[in-house]
C-alpha positions as CSV (number, residue, x, y, z in Angstrom):
1,X,-151.5,-7.6,19.9
2,X,-152.3,-11.3,19.5
3,X,-149.5,-12.1,21.9
4,X,-150.8,-9.7,24.5
5,X,-154.3,-11.2,24.4
6,X,-152.9,-14.7,24.6
7,X,-150.7,-13.8,27.5
8,X,-153.7,-12.2,29.3
9,X,-155.8,-15.3,28.7
10,X,-153.0,-17.5,30.1
11,X,-152.6,-15.4,33.2
12,X,-156.3,-15.4,33.8
13,X,-156.5,-19.1,33.4
14,X,-153.6,-19.6,35.8
15,X,-155.1,-17.3,38.3
16,X,-158.5,-19.1,38.1
17,X,-156.7,-22.4,38.5
18,X,-154.9,-21.2,41.6
19,X,-158.2,-20.0,43.2
20,X,-159.8,-23.3,42.4
21,X,-157.0,-25.4,43.9
22,X,-157.0,-23.1,47.0
23,X,-160.7,-23.6,47.4
24,X,-160.5,-27.3,47.1
25,X,-157.7,-27.4,49.6
26,X,-159.8,-25.4,52.1
27,X,-162.8,-27.7,51.6
28,X,-160.7,-30.8,52.0
29,X,-159.1,-29.8,55.2
30,X,-162.2,-30.1,57.5
31,X,-163.2,-33.3,55.8
32,X,-159.7,-34.6,56.4
33,X,-159.9,-33.7,60.1
34,X,-163.3,-35.2,60.4
35,X,-162.2,-38.3,58.7
36,X,-159.2,-38.6,61.0
37,X,-161.4,-38.1,64.0
38,X,-163.9,-40.7,62.8
39,X,-161.1,-43.2,62.1
40,X,-159.7,-42.6,65.6
41,X,-163.1,-43.1,67.2
42,X,-163.6,-46.3,65.2
43,X,-160.2,-47.6,66.3
44,X,-160.9,-46.6,69.9
45,X,-164.3,-48.4,69.8
46,X,-162.6,-51.5,68.4
47,X,-160.0,-51.4,71.2
48,X,-162.6,-50.9,73.9
49,X,-164.8,-53.6,72.5
50,X,-162.2,-56.2,72.7
51,X,-160.3,-54.9,75.7
52,X,-160.6,-57.3,78.7
53,X,-162.5,-55.5,81.5
54,X,-160.7,-56.8,84.4
55,X,-161.7,-54.0,86.7
56,X,-165.4,-54.8,86.4
57,X,-165.0,-58.6,86.4
58,X,-165.7,-59.7,90.0
59,X,-163.9,-63.0,89.4
60,X,-160.6,-61.1,89.0
61,X,-161.0,-59.6,92.5
62,X,-158.6,-61.6,94.9
63,X,-161.4,-61.4,97.5
64,X,-163.5,-63.6,95.2
65,X,-161.1,-66.5,95.0
66,X,-162.6,-69.9,96.0
67,X,-161.6,-70.7,99.6
68,X,-160.6,-67.2,100.5
69,X,-163.0,-66.1,103.2
70,X,-163.1,-65.7,107.0
71,X,-166.4,-67.1,108.3
72,X,-170.0,-68.2,107.4
73,X,-173.4,-66.6,107.7
74,X,-176.2,-69.2,108.1
75,X,-179.4,-67.5,106.8
76,X,-182.7,-69.0,108.1
77,X,-185.7,-67.6,106.3
78,X,-189.1,-67.5,107.8
79,X,-191.0,-69.2,105.0
80,X,-194.5,-67.9,105.8
81,X,-193.2,-64.3,105.4
82,X,-191.7,-65.2,102.0
83,X,-194.9,-66.8,100.9
84,X,-197.1,-64.0,102.0
85,X,-194.9,-61.4,100.2
86,X,-194.9,-63.6,97.1
87,X,-198.8,-63.8,97.1
88,X,-199.0,-60.0,97.5
89,X,-196.8,-59.5,94.4
90,X,-198.9,-62.0,92.4
91,X,-202.5,-61.1,93.0
92,X,-203.0,-63.4,96.0
93,X,-201.4,-66.5,94.5
94,X,-197.9,-68.0,94.6
95,X,-196.5,-70.9,92.6
96,X,-193.3,-71.1,94.7
97,X,-192.7,-74.8,95.8
98,X,-192.5,-73.9,99.5
99,X,-195.8,-71.9,99.2
100,X,-198.0,-74.1,97.1
101,X,-196.9,-77.7,97.9
102,X,-198.4,-80.0,100.5
103,X,-195.7,-79.6,103.1
104,X,-195.8,-76.5,105.4
105,X,-192.5,-74.8,106.1
106,X,-191.4,-72.6,109.0
107,X,-187.7,-71.7,109.2
108,X,-185.9,-72.9,106.1
109,X,-182.3,-72.5,105.0
110,X,-181.8,-69.6,102.6
111,X,-178.1,-70.3,102.4
112,X,-174.7,-70.7,104.0
113,X,-172.7,-67.7,102.9
114,X,-168.9,-67.3,103.0
115,X,-168.0,-63.8,104.4
116,X,-165.0,-61.6,104.8
117,X,-164.6,-59.5,107.9
118,X,-165.8,-56.7,105.6
119,X,-167.8,-57.6,102.6
120,X,-168.3,-61.0,101.0
121,X,-167.3,-63.0,97.9
122,X,-169.8,-64.2,95.4
123,X,-169.9,-66.0,92.0
124,X,-166.4,-67.2,92.4
125,X,-166.5,-69.7,89.5
126,X,-168.4,-68.8,86.3
127,X,-169.7,-71.0,85.0
128,X,-170.1,-72.9,88.3
129,X,-169.1,-76.6,88.4
130,X,-172.1,-78.8,87.6
131,X,-174.2,-79.7,90.5
132,X,-175.8,-83.2,90.4
133,X,-179.6,-83.6,90.7
134,X,-179.1,-86.1,93.5
135,X,-177.4,-83.5,95.7
136,X,-180.2,-81.0,94.9
137,X,-182.9,-83.4,95.8
138,X,-181.4,-84.4,99.1
139,X,-181.5,-80.8,100.2
140,X,-185.1,-80.1,99.6
141,X,-186.2,-81.0,103.2
142,X,-184.3,-77.9,104.5
143,X,-184.0,-75.8,101.3
144,X,-187.5,-76.1,99.7
145,X,-186.7,-75.2,96.1
146,X,-184.5,-76.7,93.5
147,X,-183.9,-73.3,92.1
148,X,-182.8,-72.0,95.5
149,X,-180.3,-74.9,95.8
150,X,-178.8,-74.2,92.4
151,X,-178.7,-70.5,93.1
152,X,-176.9,-70.9,96.4
153,X,-174.3,-73.1,94.9
154,X,-173.6,-70.8,92.0
155,X,-173.5,-67.6,94.1
156,X,-172.0,-68.8,97.4
157,X,-171.0,-72.4,97.4
158,X,-168.4,-71.8,94.6
159,X,-166.6,-69.4,96.9
160,X,-165.9,-72.0,99.6
161,X,-163.4,-74.0,97.6
162,X,-165.4,-77.1,98.2
163,X,-167.1,-79.4,95.8
164,X,-170.9,-79.5,95.7
165,X,-171.3,-82.5,98.0
166,X,-169.0,-81.2,100.7
167,X,-170.6,-77.7,100.6
168,X,-174.1,-79.0,101.0
169,X,-173.0,-81.4,103.7
170,X,-171.6,-78.4,105.5
171,X,-174.9,-76.5,105.0
172,X,-176.7,-79.4,106.6
173,X,-174.3,-79.6,109.5
174,X,-174.6,-75.9,110.2
175,X,-178.4,-76.2,110.2
176,X,-178.4,-79.2,112.6
177,X,-176.4,-77.1,115.1
178,X,-179.1,-74.5,115.4
179,X,-182.0,-75.1,117.8
180,X,-185.2,-73.3,116.8
181,X,-186.8,-71.7,119.9
182,X,-189.9,-73.6,121.1
183,X,-192.1,-70.5,120.7
184,X,-191.4,-70.4,117.0
185,X,-192.0,-74.0,116.2
186,X,-195.8,-74.0,116.0
187,X,-197.1,-70.6,115.1
188,X,-200.8,-70.9,114.1
189,X,-201.7,-67.2,114.3
190,X,-200.0,-64.0,113.4
191,X,-197.3,-63.3,116.0
192,X,-196.0,-59.7,116.7
193,X,-192.4,-59.8,117.8
194,X,-189.5,-57.4,118.3
195,X,-186.2,-58.1,116.6
196,X,-184.6,-58.1,120.1
197,X,-187.0,-60.7,121.4
198,X,-186.2,-63.0,118.4
199,X,-182.5,-62.7,119.0
200,X,-182.9,-63.3,122.7
201,X,-185.0,-66.4,122.1
202,X,-182.4,-67.9,119.7
203,X,-179.6,-67.1,122.2
204,X,-181.4,-68.9,125.0
205,X,-182.0,-71.9,122.8
206,X,-178.4,-72.0,121.6
207,X,-175.9,-71.8,124.4
208,X,-172.8,-69.9,123.4
209,X,-174.6,-67.8,120.8
210,X,-173.8,-64.1,121.6
211,X,-175.7,-61.0,120.6
212,X,-173.0,-59.9,118.2
213,X,-173.3,-63.2,116.3
214,X,-176.9,-63.0,115.3
215,X,-179.0,-60.5,113.5
216,X,-182.7,-60.4,112.4
217,X,-183.8,-58.9,109.1
218,X,-187.2,-57.7,108.0
219,X,-189.2,-56.1,105.3
220,X,-191.4,-53.1,106.0
221,X,-193.6,-55.1,108.4
222,X,-192.6,-58.8,108.5
223,X,-189.7,-60.8,109.9
224,X,-187.7,-62.1,107.0
225,X,-184.6,-64.0,108.3
226,X,-182.5,-64.9,111.2
227,X,-178.8,-64.8,110.3
228,X,-176.2,-66.5,112.5
229,X,-172.4,-66.1,112.1
230,X,-170.3,-69.2,112.4
231,X,-166.6,-69.9,112.0
232,X,-165.2,-72.2,109.3
233,X,-165.5,-75.1,111.8
234,X,-169.1,-74.0,112.6
235,X,-168.6,-72.4,116.0
236,X,-170.6,-69.3,116.9
237,X,-168.5,-66.1,116.4
238,X,-169.1,-62.4,116.4
239,X,-169.6,-60.5,113.1
240,X,-170.0,-56.7,113.7
241,X,-170.6,-55.8,110.1
242,X,-173.4,-58.4,109.7
243,X,-174.9,-57.4,113.1
244,X,-175.2,-53.8,112.0
245,X,-177.6,-54.8,109.2
246,X,-180.3,-55.8,111.8
247,X,-183.9,-54.9,111.4
248,X,-184.7,-51.4,112.7
249,X,-188.4,-51.8,113.2
250,X,-189.8,-51.8,116.7
251,X,-192.1,-54.7,115.9
252,X,-192.6,-57.0,113.0
253,X,-195.1,-59.8,112.2
254,X,-194.5,-63.5,111.8
255,X,-197.3,-64.9,109.6
256,X,-198.5,-68.4,110.7
257,X,-197.2,-71.6,109.2
258,X,-199.5,-72.7,106.4
259,X,-202.0,-75.2,107.6
260,X,-201.4,-74.1,111.2
């Protein structure tokens, strides 16, 4: 009798132990899967975090290698339009050097931009080689902002394969080639123009400049820039892709030169 009771207790304890072990195993399985998934996610995050992102790094694009380009775009900005837009954004005031200084500006150099036949390179050396203050200061007569000069060097000049001095010498040479039409040299009142009229005036003032080598850009109501395509040796040349970005407005305004 005693043996029978003992055996029954032993069997009951064994059965209870089996159930307990089975339950623990079932509870542990999801946790184990979740733990494995979490470890995988952590490892993947670590890999992604330190994996070089060559696809998104523009400097790895062979089209962004210094010296690898086909031609230039010389961008001439109509300074009064820039200043008027700046004042509108800032409650009637602008602290931009070309807008608040003593000297009035008309057409100024926005930049000389290397281009591919399709697309363009930019930011080809990051960080950009240091640009001396002396070079910057010598450009302020045609590029009326130190910040503009630095920006153009970082974004575009580094893509030419030139050093800073040679690049800005080339900017100046390109600007000296262009003759500003007489009708745009002394604007003292608002002038309504068509993009076609502006292009025609520039072509007449610059023999050899064809319609497919110049484009005019605008905002919603003002003339912004005249952009002229030039070969690496600074000869006028066609640029269909650039020409297609021309202003589509029928007429735009050219605000007067400050003090005019």
